[in-house]
N, CA, C and O of each residue as an XYZ file, in Angstrom:
976
protein
N     128.809     23.167     67.419
C     127.823     24.392     68.203
C     128.130     25.785     67.677
O     127.207     26.561     67.425
N     129.686     26.196     67.467
C     130.123     27.271     66.939
C     129.577     27.295     65.489
O     129.136     28.338     65.004
N     129.617     26.067     64.770
C     128.826     26.260     63.366
C     127.585     26.715     63.416
O     127.191     27.660     62.732
N     126.795     25.997     64.329
C     125.242     26.190     64.157
C     125.297     27.733     64.683
O     124.476     28.437     64.095
N     125.963     28.313     65.511
C     125.621     29.596     65.689
C     126.111     30.505     64.760
O     125.566     31.608     64.722
N     126.792     30.326     64.200
C     127.269     30.968     62.930
C     126.375     30.800     61.723
O     126.389     31.758     60.949
N     125.611     29.794     61.408
C     124.562     29.720     60.532
C     123.587     30.564     60.835
O     123.182     31.359     59.986
N     123.064     30.518     62.092
C     122.083     31.344     62.437
C     122.210     32.933     62.273
O     121.389     33.753     61.860
N     123.692     33.104     62.799
C     123.936     34.761     62.624
C     123.920     35.181     61.388
O     123.607     36.335     61.096
N     124.366     34.001     60.259
C     124.171     34.671     59.067
C     122.678     34.930     58.528
O     122.260     35.875     57.860
N     122.029     33.848     59.001
C     120.781     33.892     58.296
C     120.083     35.276     59.193
O     119.133     35.805     58.617
N     120.383     35.720     60.186
C     119.638     36.524     60.810
C     119.977     37.960     60.282
O     119.065     38.752     60.044
N     121.362     38.309     60.091
C     121.986     39.317     59.617
C     121.475     39.305     58.040
O     121.303     40.457     57.640
N     121.248     38.498     57.248
C     120.450     38.344     55.936
C     119.105     38.841     55.925
O     118.662     39.668     55.128
N     118.500     38.296     56.837
C     116.858     38.614     56.847
C     116.895     40.186     57.479
O     115.955     40.908     57.146
N     117.777     40.671     58.243
C     117.884     42.012     58.805
C     117.895     42.863     57.655
O     117.016     43.690     57.412
N     119.297     42.562     56.677
C     119.298     43.273     55.188
C     118.342     43.439     54.487
O     118.132     44.518     53.933
N     117.408     42.192     54.344
C     116.523     42.003     53.395
C     115.433     43.032     54.023
O     114.800     43.753     53.252
N     115.227     43.097     55.354
C     114.277     43.847     55.843
C     114.374     45.305     55.831
O     113.430     45.999     55.455
N     115.563     45.825     56.259
C     116.128     47.048     55.777
C     116.053     47.713     54.318
O     115.907     48.916     54.103
N     116.180     46.705     53.362
C     115.940     47.280     52.046
C     114.540     47.190     51.895
O     114.062     48.297     51.648
N     113.730     46.312     51.949
C     112.143     46.562     52.259
C     111.820     47.943     52.574
O     111.307     48.859     51.931
N     112.303     47.813     53.838
C     111.983     49.336     54.585
C     112.016     50.602     53.736
O     111.134     51.453     53.623
N     113.456     50.536     53.051
C     114.012     51.763     52.444
C     113.077     52.123     51.327
O     112.557     53.214     51.092
N     112.945     50.720     50.539
C     112.035     50.959     49.445
C     110.641     51.486     49.883
O     110.262     52.477     49.258
N     109.888     51.052     50.751
C     108.595     51.673     51.236
C     108.625     52.938     51.659
O     107.616     53.606     51.433
N     109.690     53.537     52.320
C     110.035     54.799     52.669
C     109.991     55.871     51.356
O     109.405     56.935     51.160
N     111.140     54.831     50.371
C     111.090     55.805     49.147
C     109.764     56.043     48.264
O     109.488     56.953     47.483
N     109.095     54.988     48.633
C     107.612     55.298     47.681
C     106.877     56.004     48.384
O     105.985     56.552     47.737
N     106.892     56.277     49.760
C     106.067     56.963     50.414
C     106.280     58.614     50.506
O     105.437     59.483     50.727
N     107.780     58.740     50.245
C     107.988     60.200     50.012
C     108.189     60.616     48.811
O     108.413     61.812     48.625
N     108.150     59.692     47.728
C     108.222     60.039     46.303
C     106.956     60.529     45.917
O     106.041     59.851     46.382
N     106.539     61.650     45.099
C     105.237     62.189     44.765
C     104.628     61.363     43.657
O     105.366     61.098     42.707
N     103.502     60.960     43.644
C     102.822     60.039     42.584
C     102.239     60.917     41.914
O     101.414     61.670     42.432
N     102.612     60.979     40.471
C     101.949     61.682     39.376
C     100.533     60.884     39.031
O     100.342     59.711     38.711
N      99.660     61.946     39.217
C      98.329     61.796     38.815
C      97.493     60.779     39.769
O      96.466     60.152     39.509
N      98.225     60.818     40.890
C      97.607     60.112     41.892
C      96.193     60.267     42.244
O      95.306     59.426     42.385
N      96.195     61.709     42.367
C      94.410     62.447     42.568
C      94.803     63.780     41.894
O      95.783     64.463     42.193
N      93.791     64.073     40.838
C      93.590     64.967     39.828
C      92.497     65.739     39.790
O      91.492     65.066     39.562
N      92.276     66.980     39.934
C      90.990     67.626     39.890
C      90.765     68.543     38.725
O      91.415     69.582     38.610
N      90.056     68.256     38.052
C      89.949     69.075     36.807
C      88.565     69.794     36.572
O      87.609     69.205     37.077
N      88.260     71.072     35.832
C      87.432     71.679     35.690
C      87.194     71.543     34.383
O      87.974     71.939     33.517
N      85.785     70.810     34.096
C      85.593     70.391     32.560
C      84.025     70.821     32.239
O      82.989     70.301     32.653
N      84.190     71.813     31.464
C      83.029     72.702     30.678
C      82.160     71.557     29.776
O      82.562     70.995     28.757
N      80.893     71.382     30.428
C      79.906     70.553     29.325
C      80.034     71.122     27.744
O      80.549     72.180     27.382
N      79.556     70.336     27.124
C      78.867     71.023     25.686
C      77.718     71.887     25.797
O      76.730     71.788     26.525
N      77.959     72.551     25.139
C      76.606     73.642     24.946
C      75.538     73.122     24.347
O      75.710     72.559     23.266
N      74.283     73.197     24.891
C      72.974     72.649     24.318
C      72.726     73.800     23.189
O      72.845     75.002     23.431
N      72.317     73.185     21.749
C      72.086     74.413     20.843
C      70.501     74.474     20.724
O      69.868     73.474     20.386
N      69.989     75.482     20.965
C      68.523     75.948     21.106
C      67.879     75.563     19.686
O      68.495     75.481     18.623
N      66.632     75.364     19.875
C      65.941     75.014     18.379
C      65.154     76.414     17.810
O      64.671     77.253     18.570
N      65.126     76.485     16.604
C      64.441     77.446     16.136
C      62.794     77.377     15.789
O      62.322     76.650     14.915
N      62.151     78.126     16.503
C      60.624     77.688     16.270
C      60.177     78.088     14.497
O      59.291     77.539     13.841
N      60.813     78.848     14.188
C      60.482     79.113     12.550
C      60.875     78.052     11.940
O      60.053     77.635     11.123
N      61.804     77.473     12.030
C      62.468     76.393     11.453
C      61.503     74.842     11.506
O      61.313     74.032     10.598
N      61.089     74.832     12.722
C      60.310     73.726     13.350
C      58.663     73.847     12.379
O      58.194     73.002     11.617
N      58.194     74.951     12.694
C      57.004     75.406     11.917
C      56.944     75.152     10.402
O      56.002     74.616      9.819
N      58.201     75.658      9.785
C      58.220     75.728      8.006
C      58.369     73.943      8.066
O      57.549     73.422      7.310
N      59.083     73.127      8.672
C      59.149     71.963      8.430
C      57.850     71.059      8.401
O      57.645     70.074      7.692
N      57.117     71.573      9.242
C      55.617     70.908      9.561
C      54.682     71.370      8.506
O      53.710     70.677      8.209
N      54.933     72.556      7.895
C      54.014     72.900      6.944
C      54.562     72.129      5.295
O      53.818     71.954      4.330
N      55.995     71.785      5.370
C      56.233     70.963      4.255
C      56.052     69.757      4.571
O      55.633     69.044      3.659
N      56.197     69.363      5.388
C      55.704     67.638      5.903
C      55.308     67.412      7.345
O      56.181     67.153      8.173
N      54.032     67.497      7.685
C      53.702     67.165      8.947
C      54.645     66.044      9.621
O      54.985     65.000      9.065
N      54.950     66.387     10.721
C      55.559     65.486     11.816
C      57.299     65.873     11.877
O      58.136     65.608     12.740
N      57.425     66.675     10.448
C      59.089     67.010     10.652
C      59.336     68.103     11.532
O      60.249     67.992     12.350
N      58.679     69.103     11.485
C      59.213     69.674     12.945
C      59.146     69.061     14.229
O      59.780     69.456     15.208
N      58.315     68.025     14.208
C      58.550     67.474     15.772
C      59.551     66.832     15.812
O      60.184     66.843     16.868
N      59.971     66.161     14.840
C      61.328     65.296     14.467
C      62.508     66.169     14.896
O      63.436     65.811     15.622
N      62.333     67.347     14.346
C      63.307     68.257     14.510
C      63.551     68.872     15.948
O      64.615     69.457     16.152
N      62.705     68.773     16.847
C      62.720     68.922     18.180
C      62.504     67.858     18.894
O      61.741     67.884     19.859
N      63.182     66.725     18.494
C      62.879     65.264     19.256
C      61.666     64.986     19.534
O      61.535     64.295     20.545
N      60.491     65.351     18.861
C      59.292     64.898     19.297
C      58.562     64.126     18.477
O      57.337     64.070     18.587
N      59.132     63.551     17.707
C      58.457     62.743     16.394
C      57.293     61.588     16.987
O      56.402     61.157     16.254
N      57.461     61.145     18.497
C      56.451     60.537     19.082
C      55.221     60.987     18.704
O      54.381     60.244     18.198
N      55.016     62.395     18.954
C      53.744     63.141     18.549
C      53.513     63.329     17.344
O      52.371     63.487     16.913
N      54.739     63.342     16.499
C      54.597     64.057     14.934
C      54.319     63.018     14.232
O      53.789     63.313     13.161
N      54.500     61.645     14.453
C      54.131     60.598     13.707
C      52.864     60.583     13.257
O      52.666     60.273     12.082
N      51.846     60.894     14.063
C      50.546     60.858     13.811
C      50.007     61.646     12.778
O      49.076     61.350     12.030
N      50.776     62.830     12.808
C      50.239     63.900     11.789
C      50.973     63.314     10.469
O      50.466     63.547      9.372
N      52.311     62.462     10.581
C      52.731     62.311      9.140
C      51.708     61.175      8.674
O      51.387     61.204      7.486
N      51.188     60.224      9.448
C      50.509     59.116      8.928
C      49.252     59.616      8.530
O      48.750     59.030      7.571
N      48.541     60.661      9.082
C      47.332     61.160      8.463
C      47.654     61.953      7.283
O      46.717     62.148      6.509
N      48.937     62.512      6.952
C      49.098     62.997      5.753
C      49.151     62.022      4.469
O      48.687     62.324      3.369
N      49.780     60.826      4.777
C      49.651     59.766      3.746
C      48.365     59.599      3.551
O      47.894     59.907      2.457
N      47.478     59.035      4.659
C      46.346     58.415      4.627
C      45.594     59.616      3.642
O      45.040     59.240      2.608
N      45.599     60.951      3.979
C      44.915     62.026      3.442
C      44.985     62.011      1.737
O      44.023     61.950      0.972
N      46.405     62.084      1.394
C      46.920     62.077     -0.126
C      46.344     60.849     -0.811
O      45.919     60.858     -1.966
N      46.366     59.688      0.069
C      45.784     58.376     -0.603
C      44.312     58.548     -1.066
O      43.841     58.125     -2.121
N      43.633     59.281     -0.040
C      42.234     59.437      0.003
C      41.878     60.287     -1.242
O      40.964     60.073     -2.038
N      42.786     61.298     -1.251
C      42.345     62.485     -2.127
C      42.572     61.895     -3.842
O      41.733     62.153     -4.705
N      43.841     61.079     -4.133
C      43.947     60.517     -5.438
C      42.920     59.472     -5.652
O      42.403     59.358     -6.763
N      42.557     58.627     -4.573
C      41.432     57.777     -4.777
C      40.014     58.665     -5.387
O      39.371     58.344     -6.387
N      39.808     59.560     -4.709
C      38.456     60.283     -5.120
C      38.848     60.942     -6.513
O      37.941     60.855     -7.341
N      39.923     61.539     -6.923
C      40.125     62.072     -7.981
C      39.895     60.882     -9.074
O      39.019     60.974     -9.935
N      40.588     59.985     -8.981
C      40.942     58.589     -9.961
C      38.972     58.448    -10.211
O      38.432     58.698    -11.289
N      38.360     58.087     -9.187
C      37.233     57.395     -9.234
C      36.219     58.275     -9.810
O      35.258     57.806    -10.419
N      36.431     59.825     -9.607
C      35.594     60.850    -10.177
C      35.734     60.822    -11.658
O      34.833     60.802    -12.495
N      37.057     60.823    -11.838
C      37.549     60.988    -13.095
C      36.691     59.784    -14.044
O      35.935     60.117    -14.956
N      36.911     58.550    -13.715
C      36.152     57.322    -14.046
C      34.762     57.698    -14.225
O      34.295     57.637    -15.363
N      33.962     58.119    -13.155
C      32.567     58.326    -13.184
C      32.410     59.184    -14.346
O      31.595     58.793    -15.181
N      33.060     60.341    -14.587
C      32.850     61.275    -15.306
C      32.947     61.058    -16.796
O      32.129     61.492    -17.608
N      33.959     60.390    -17.066
C      34.412     59.686    -18.412
C      33.169     58.676    -18.720
O      32.598     58.764    -19.808
N      32.817     57.857    -17.896
C      31.510     57.154    -18.211
C      30.295     57.812    -18.589
O      29.676     57.478    -19.600
N      29.856     58.900    -17.687
C      28.742     59.680    -18.083
C      28.866     60.293    -19.225
O      27.792     60.346    -19.823
N      29.891     60.862    -19.865
C      30.159     61.524    -21.041
C      30.077     60.635    -22.347
O      29.371     60.929    -23.312
N      30.947     59.423    -22.260
C      30.464     58.240    -22.960
C      28.796     57.955    -23.091
O      28.256     57.734    -24.175
N      28.286     57.986    -22.174
C      26.802     57.340    -21.977
C      26.106     58.452    -22.727
O      25.241     58.075    -23.518
N      26.319     59.749    -22.630
C      25.702     60.788    -23.237
C      25.861     60.682    -24.788
O      24.992     61.046    -25.581
N      27.232     60.071    -25.178
C      27.849     60.211    -26.633
C      26.910     59.119    -27.156
O      26.375     59.382    -28.233
N      26.639     58.049    -26.643
C      26.021     56.784    -27.257
C      24.286     56.821    -27.269
O      23.638     56.316    -28.185
N      23.730     57.440    -26.208
C      22.494     57.660    -25.990
C      21.700     58.916    -26.349
O      20.482     58.901    -26.526
N      22.674     60.292    -26.469
C      22.106     61.223    -26.964
C      22.873     61.894    -28.223
O      22.748     63.046    -28.639
N      23.652     60.920    -28.686
C      24.223     61.576    -30.021
C      25.094     62.861    -29.756
O      25.058     63.748    -30.609
N      25.731     62.995    -28.839
C      26.553     64.308    -28.008
C      27.838     64.275    -28.570
O      28.507     63.253    -28.720
N      28.205     65.543    -28.910
C      29.685     65.653    -29.436
C      30.232     65.956    -27.920
O      29.701     66.925    -27.379
N      31.193     65.274    -27.190
C      32.032     65.512    -25.934
C      33.159     66.305    -26.023
O      33.499     67.150    -25.195
N      33.818     65.971    -27.201
C      35.192     66.940    -27.319
C      34.990     68.275    -27.291
O      34.047     68.869    -27.814
N      35.997     68.801    -26.598
C      36.230     70.340    -26.021
C      34.886     71.288    -25.822
O      34.580     72.366    -26.330
N      34.218     70.437    -24.876
C      32.979     71.121    -24.333
C      33.399     71.574    -22.640
O      34.301     71.086    -21.960
N      32.538     72.527    -22.299
C      32.720     72.880    -20.984
C      31.904     72.242    -20.117
O      31.012     71.542    -20.596
N      32.026     72.340    -18.837
C      31.119     71.500    -17.626
C      29.979     71.804    -17.791
O      29.099     70.958    -17.627
N      29.637     73.293    -18.217
C      28.097     73.672    -18.333
C      27.358     73.097    -19.322
O      26.133     73.004    -19.251
N      28.086     72.658    -20.349
C      27.424     71.689    -21.531
C      26.753     70.406    -21.005
O      25.581     70.052    -21.136
N      27.808     69.775    -20.360
C      27.125     68.451    -19.690
C      26.336     68.673    -18.881
O      25.424     67.847    -18.834
N      26.272     69.918    -17.805
C      24.924     69.977    -17.181
C      23.665     70.227    -17.740
O      22.627     69.721    -17.313
N      23.736     71.012    -18.705
C      22.540     71.081    -19.531
C      22.081     69.848    -20.302
O      20.881     69.597    -20.413
N      22.931     69.158    -20.780
C      22.666     67.983    -21.172
C      22.186     66.887    -20.880
O      21.881     65.997    -21.674
N      22.057     66.872    -19.393
C      21.352     66.143    -18.521
C      19.866     66.647    -18.154
O      18.940     65.883    -17.882
N      19.789     67.966    -18.187
C      18.382     68.850    -17.640
C      17.743     68.903    -19.086
O      16.582     69.221    -18.829
N      17.817     68.798    -20.198
C      17.065     68.873    -21.359
C      16.972     67.620    -22.330
O      17.985     66.931    -22.446
N      15.797     67.270    -23.054
C      15.621     66.219    -23.797
C      16.590     66.574    -25.005
O      17.297     65.653    -25.415
N      16.674     67.569    -25.494
C      17.538     67.811    -26.741
C      17.698     69.455    -26.623
O      17.177     70.213    -25.805
N      18.751     69.799    -27.905
C      19.108     71.117    -27.887
C      18.169     72.125    -28.014
O      18.279     73.210    -27.442
N      16.809     71.668    -29.086
C      16.007     72.308    -29.082
C      15.166     72.894    -27.888
O      15.053     74.111    -27.740
N      14.697     72.160    -27.209
C      14.210     72.411    -25.890
C      14.859     73.194    -24.886
O      14.340     73.902    -24.023
N      16.375     72.911    -25.178
C      17.097     73.942    -23.999
C      17.189     75.270    -24.791
O      16.928     76.298    -24.166
N      17.515     75.356    -26.031
C      17.517     76.979    -26.901
C      15.963     77.536    -26.512
O      15.809     78.658    -26.030
N      14.930     76.701    -26.754
C      13.687     77.393    -26.468
C      13.523     78.027    -24.956
O      12.888     79.058    -24.732
N      14.042     77.425    -24.190
C      14.227     77.818    -22.795
C      14.996     79.142    -22.651
O      14.592     80.099    -21.989
N      15.856     79.108    -23.167
C      16.949     80.300    -23.122
C      16.236     81.492    -23.953
O      16.379     82.636    -23.519
N      15.584     81.311    -24.957
C      14.911     82.386    -25.641
C      13.647     82.938    -24.905
O      13.184     84.058    -25.123
N      13.151     82.065    -24.037
C      11.808     82.536    -23.388
C      12.493     83.575    -22.434
O      12.123     84.748    -22.390
N      13.464     83.097    -21.710
C      14.323     83.698    -20.741
C      14.915     84.798    -21.162
O      15.368     85.529    -20.281
N      15.080     85.226    -22.616
C      15.877     86.306    -23.352
C      17.438     86.143    -22.547
O      18.137     87.063    -22.122
N      17.703     84.733    -22.499
C      19.224     84.506    -22.180
C      20.075     84.059    -23.448
O      20.725     83.015    -23.516
N      19.940     85.219    -24.639
C      20.132     84.544    -25.810
C      21.833     84.255    -25.747
O      22.179     83.315    -26.462
N      22.927     84.932    -24.993
C      24.231     84.680    -25.285
C      24.312     83.267    -24.751
O      25.461     82.827    -24.776
N      23.461     82.496    -24.307
C      23.361     80.881    -23.996
C      22.821     79.993    -24.487
O      22.796     78.865    -23.993
N      22.273     80.324    -25.576
C      21.716     79.723    -26.901
C      22.924     78.735    -27.651
O      23.914     79.321    -28.088
N      22.862     77.658    -27.755
C      23.462     76.753    -28.426
C      23.237     76.719    -29.926
O      22.135     76.600    -30.461
N      24.731     76.868    -30.719
C      24.573     76.555    -31.999
C      24.385     75.314    -32.673
O      25.513     74.842    -32.816
N      23.778     74.764    -33.021
C      23.534     73.197    -33.308
C      24.790     72.891    -34.348
O      25.571     71.958    -34.163
N      24.870     73.754    -35.402
C      25.820     73.649    -36.170
C      27.389     73.342    -36.131
O      28.194     72.853    -36.923
N      27.447     73.907    -34.717
C      28.742     73.956    -34.086
C      28.974     72.890    -33.228
O      29.825     72.993    -32.345
N      28.222     71.726    -33.403
C      28.602     70.666    -32.262
C      27.926     70.371    -31.075
O      28.068     69.433    -30.290
N      27.036     71.497    -31.075
C      26.088     71.200    -29.662
C      24.893     70.713    -29.866
O      23.901     71.222    -29.343
N      24.829     69.529    -30.755
C      23.384     69.017    -31.056
C      23.325     67.769    -29.906
O      24.361     67.238    -29.507
N      22.097     67.404    -29.468
C      21.898     66.354    -28.865
C      20.391     66.110    -28.642
O      19.590     67.026    -28.455
N      20.062     64.772    -28.677
C      18.842     64.214    -28.488
C      18.742     62.965    -27.724
O      19.241     61.965    -28.241
N      18.269     62.877    -26.763
C      18.142     61.701    -25.909
C      17.358     60.352    -26.670
O      16.373     60.540    -27.385
N      17.855     59.138    -26.453
C      16.701     58.019    -26.932
C      15.616     57.926    -26.209
O      14.553     57.539    -26.696
N      15.754     58.273    -24.952
C      14.841     57.971    -23.728
C      14.925     58.687    -22.936
O      15.997     59.292    -22.931
N      14.046     59.010    -21.973
C      13.983     59.908    -20.649
C      14.834     59.305    -19.962
O      15.856     59.843    -19.534
N      14.419     57.750    -19.714
C      15.114     57.085    -18.540
C      16.515     56.988    -18.659
O      17.061     56.551    -17.646
N      17.424     57.334    -19.820
C      18.784     57.347    -20.126
C      19.273     58.621    -19.912
O      20.457     58.786    -19.622
N      18.469     59.575    -20.025
C      18.700     61.096    -19.764
C      18.754     61.418    -18.170
O      19.395     62.340    -17.665
N      18.125     60.677    -17.630
C      17.990     60.414    -15.845
C      19.143     59.603    -15.664
O      19.655     60.058    -14.642
N      19.704     58.851    -15.989
C      20.458     57.810    -15.580
C      22.035     58.606    -15.929
O      23.017     58.581    -15.188
N      21.955     59.107    -16.912
C      23.350     60.057    -17.039
C      23.379     61.097    -16.480
O      24.485     61.627    -16.373
N      22.134     61.819    -15.885
C      22.729     62.882    -15.154
C      22.793     62.328    -13.286
O      23.360     62.962    -12.395
N      22.246     61.366    -13.163
C      22.531     60.588    -11.986
C      24.106     60.274    -11.762
O      24.675     60.455    -10.686
N      24.706     59.793    -12.901
C      26.202     59.518    -13.199
C      27.070     60.509    -13.025
O      28.110     60.367    -12.382
N      26.661     61.754    -13.666
C      27.178     62.888    -13.626
C      27.295     63.506    -12.493
O      28.346     64.081    -12.213
N      26.139     63.487    -11.580
C      26.066     64.084    -10.380
C      26.881     63.330     -9.300
O      27.412     63.945     -8.375
N      26.966     62.010     -9.433
C      28.023     61.441     -8.517
C      29.357     61.827     -8.925
O      30.150     62.046     -8.010
N      29.715     61.940     -9.982
C      31.292     62.051    -10.634
C      31.302     63.517     -9.826
O      32.314     63.657     -9.140
N      30.625     64.318     -9.795
C      30.944     65.674     -9.283
C      31.067     65.812     -7.874
O      31.890     66.572     -7.365
N      30.143     64.983     -7.113
C      30.025     64.779     -5.810
C      31.622     64.304     -5.068
O      32.120     64.733     -4.027
N      32.147     63.307     -6.005
C      33.084     62.634     -5.787
C      34.408     63.667     -5.756
O      35.145     63.914     -4.801
N      34.457     64.185     -7.130
C      35.444     65.232     -7.015
C      35.332     66.129     -6.174
O      36.380     66.428     -5.602
N      34.098     66.869     -5.784
C      34.090     67.934     -4.795
C      34.778     67.597     -3.444
O      35.514     68.407     -2.880
N      34.456     66.142     -2.863
C      34.762     65.529     -1.879
C      36.370     65.613     -1.628
O      37.061     65.896     -0.650
N      36.636     65.238     -2.966
C      38.505     65.448     -3.029
C      39.107     66.797     -2.835
O      40.310     66.934     -2.612
N      38.278     67.787     -2.918
C      38.559     69.196     -2.633
C      38.506     69.421     -1.077
O      39.309     70.215     -0.587
N      37.625     68.779     -0.291
C      37.372     68.708      1.094
C      38.553     67.754      1.453
O      38.655     67.947      2.665
N      39.294     67.042      1.190
C      40.541     66.461      1.491
C      41.502     67.262      1.355
O      42.330     67.294      2.265
N      41.660     68.069      0.281
C      42.892     69.027      0.374
C      42.746     70.124      1.541
O      43.660     70.641      2.184
N      41.583     70.312      1.631
C      41.378     71.497      2.902
C      41.886     70.519      4.277
O      42.651     71.004      5.110
N      41.495     69.447      4.371
C      41.831     68.587      5.587
C      43.367     68.671      5.638
O      43.932     68.931      6.700
N      44.034     68.458      4.519
C      45.676     68.252      4.525
C      46.007     69.510      4.909
O      46.989     69.616      5.643
N      45.425     70.479      4.590
C      46.051     71.951      4.864
C      45.884     72.193      6.685
O      46.673     72.732      7.462
N      44.651     71.611      6.924
C      44.362     71.774      8.417
C      45.554     70.579      9.321
O      45.963     70.820     10.456
N      45.857     69.602      8.699
C      46.740     68.677      9.144
C      47.893     69.243      9.350
O      48.442     69.175     10.449
N      48.443     69.910      8.269
C      49.852     70.829      8.342
C      49.751     71.838      9.483
O      50.796     72.005     10.112
N      48.643     72.567      9.879
C      48.657     73.704     10.438
C      48.547     72.931     11.827
O      49.361     73.227     12.702
N      47.778     72.152     12.025
C      48.171     71.414     13.541
C      49.266     70.920     13.858
O      49.676     70.976     15.017
N      50.113     70.196     12.619
C      51.455     69.860     12.895
C      52.383     71.145     13.420
O      53.182     71.004     14.345
N      52.208     72.280     12.797
C      52.989     73.279     12.889
C      52.606     74.015     14.112
O      53.606     74.608     14.517
N      51.706     74.205     14.783
C      51.431     74.338     15.830
C      51.898     73.515     17.040
O      52.213     74.046     18.105
N      51.923     72.363     16.851
C      52.635     71.275     17.700
C      53.892     71.435     17.706
O      54.454     71.265     18.788
N      54.604     71.757     16.677
C      56.050     71.696     16.543
C      56.550     73.122     17.273
O      57.579     73.205     17.944
N      55.509     74.363     16.981
C      56.007     75.236     17.880
C      55.931     75.271     19.316
O      56.550     76.007     20.085
N      54.968     74.248     19.610
C      54.690     74.203     21.070
C      55.935     73.379     21.851
O      56.314     73.606     23.000
N      56.481     72.347     20.916
C      57.197     71.509     21.511
C      58.561     71.988     21.603
O      59.407     71.586     22.402
N      58.745     73.154     20.446
C      59.975     73.741     20.151
C      60.263     74.537     21.359
O      61.407     74.540     21.814
N      59.164     75.321     22.002
C      59.201     76.227     23.058
C      59.597     75.102     24.320
O      60.447     75.524     25.104
N      59.081     73.766     24.574
C      59.296     73.275     25.595
C      60.778     72.712     25.583
O      61.440     72.613     26.617
N      61.220     72.372     24.393
C      62.309     71.970     24.185
C      63.484     72.847     25.134
O      64.124     72.456     26.110
N      63.491     74.238     24.409
C      64.201     75.173     24.566
C      64.266     75.598     26.266
O      65.268     75.976     26.872
N      62.932     75.417     26.794
C      62.680     75.554     28.145
C      63.629     74.430     29.024
O      64.073     74.679     30.145
N      63.826     73.295     28.376
C      64.376     72.284     29.186
C      65.829     72.787     28.915
O      66.567     72.788     29.900
N      66.365     73.225     27.698
C      67.801     73.559     27.789
C      68.022     74.697     28.738
O      69.040     74.708     29.431
N      67.029     75.764     28.822
C      67.283     76.571     29.951
C      67.397     76.195     31.371
O      68.050     76.836     32.194
N      66.705     75.088     31.621
C      66.665     74.530     33.005
C      68.237     74.092     33.011
O      68.982     74.583     33.859
N      68.646     73.314     32.210
C      69.904     72.748     32.207
C      71.621     73.724     32.298
O      72.764     73.319     32.513
N      71.046     75.148     32.011
C      72.041     76.177     32.077
C      72.594     76.292     33.470
O      71.865     76.218     34.460
N      73.835     76.465     33.530
C      74.278     76.841     34.967
C      74.533     75.552     35.884
O      75.289     75.535     36.855
N      73.902     74.654     35.489
C      74.045     73.219     36.365
C      75.304     72.687     36.584
O      76.048     72.524     35.617
N      75.693     72.365     37.803
C      77.138     71.689     38.126
C      76.948     70.099     38.334
O      75.908     69.580     38.739
N      77.938     69.529     38.045
C      77.817     67.915     38.667
C      79.043     67.389     38.888
O      79.940     68.083     38.408
N      79.465     66.225     39.549
C      80.809     65.736     39.754
C      81.076     64.498     39.098
O      80.253     63.610     39.319
N      81.887     64.269     38.458
C      81.952     62.870     37.761
C      83.525     62.399     38.075
O      84.516     63.116     37.934
N      83.501     60.901     38.575
C      84.896     60.640     38.647
C      85.149     59.234     38.026
O      84.245     58.417     37.855
N      86.852     58.954     37.602
C      86.867     57.965     37.011
C      88.287     57.445     37.478
O      89.014     58.243     38.069
N      88.672     56.307     37.276
C      90.003     55.694     37.804
C      91.042     56.106     36.464
O      90.715     56.107     35.278
N      92.282     56.425     37.001
C      93.394     56.504     36.318
C      94.326     55.251     36.420
O      94.896     54.848     37.434
N      94.366     54.670     35.047
C      95.211     53.446     35.232
C      96.410     53.270     34.050
O      96.412     53.922     33.006
N      97.074     52.613     34.289
C      98.078     52.155     33.219
C      98.135     50.842     33.344
O      98.665     50.233     34.273
N      97.489     50.305     32.238
C      97.657     48.725     31.997
C      96.441     48.005     33.131
O      95.239     48.160     32.919
N      96.868     47.361     34.113
C      96.057     46.653     34.923
C      96.411     47.371     36.486
O      95.960     46.882     37.522
N      97.036     48.249     36.473
C      97.507     48.813     37.534
C      97.113     50.142     38.015
O      97.838     51.099     37.745
N      96.001     50.308     38.721
C      95.467     51.687     39.094
C      96.459     52.550     39.507
O      97.239     52.219     40.400
N      96.531     53.890     38.816
C      97.369     55.011     39.352
C      96.617     55.990     40.059
O      97.294     56.760     40.742
N      95.509     56.134     40.064
C      94.885     57.326     40.874
C      93.315     57.692     40.735
O      92.735     56.703     40.289
N      92.715     58.417     40.888
C      91.409     58.557     40.942
C      91.444     60.023     40.262
O      92.153     60.873     40.800
N      90.687     60.367     39.066
C      90.265     61.795     38.551
C      88.984     62.227     38.876
O      88.081     61.392     38.810
N      88.681     63.559     39.272
C      87.550     63.792     39.596
C      87.456     65.070     38.718
O      88.384     65.854     38.519
N      86.128     65.164     38.197
C      85.564     66.205     37.193
C      84.410     66.790     37.414
O      83.347     66.171     37.363
N      84.529     68.423     37.764
C      83.405     69.188     37.791
C      82.873     69.646     36.812
O      83.490     70.519     36.202
N      81.451     69.185     36.288
C      81.067     69.848     34.910
C      80.436     70.649     34.943
O      79.550     70.458     35.776
N      80.328     72.004     34.222
C      79.337     72.904     34.118
C      78.700     73.075     32.845
O      79.360     73.274     31.824
N      77.292     72.997     32.857
C      76.729     73.233     31.609
C      76.130     74.658     31.523
O      75.298     75.187     32.260
N      76.783     75.153     30.406
C      76.370     76.804     30.159
C      76.115     76.995     28.525
O      75.802     78.097     28.074
């Protein structure tokens, strides 16, 4: 019986000592300051760089859509860029086709009118389609007392059409070539207008971009994150962010 009482007493005092040790450890943890348990930091947000309206306009004048891209508005500028590519493709197509027609017409005149087509001005090819031969043309200029426009037959300005039908066919081809080449100049005008529209849109988007930047200036918000060392959380970090 005494032995049993002694064993129970030993177990009791042992548990009491363990409990006292745990209690001391707990009190020590509660009274010891914990580093970074809660931290409050003031963090300044990155400043927003405003965009230059002059730069945006210049970019769009150089290449439509690039001004809008500069101010994060390429979803609108992409249409100007696509239009630019299509217009240049149309321009070169008109130039190529008009040149082909022009070459065909002049070769046709060399074959059916015996005309010398090298080193001649455009007006010569107009007159070539309006008169049957050089003599008819010169007679008309002499009657009109327009002597400075008379062609010198011995200087390579002689022609005579083999038929009036071929003369009219030549004139039709020449007129078609001029019409196509003139249309290419209208395409150039459209390219200029497209760039101006893109520049105006880029300036508008720049104003909106800078306005949004101004709206964000002076704003505050709270961010939080957990401070941890490995897998054990050590505290909570709070950051007050200010945009300026």
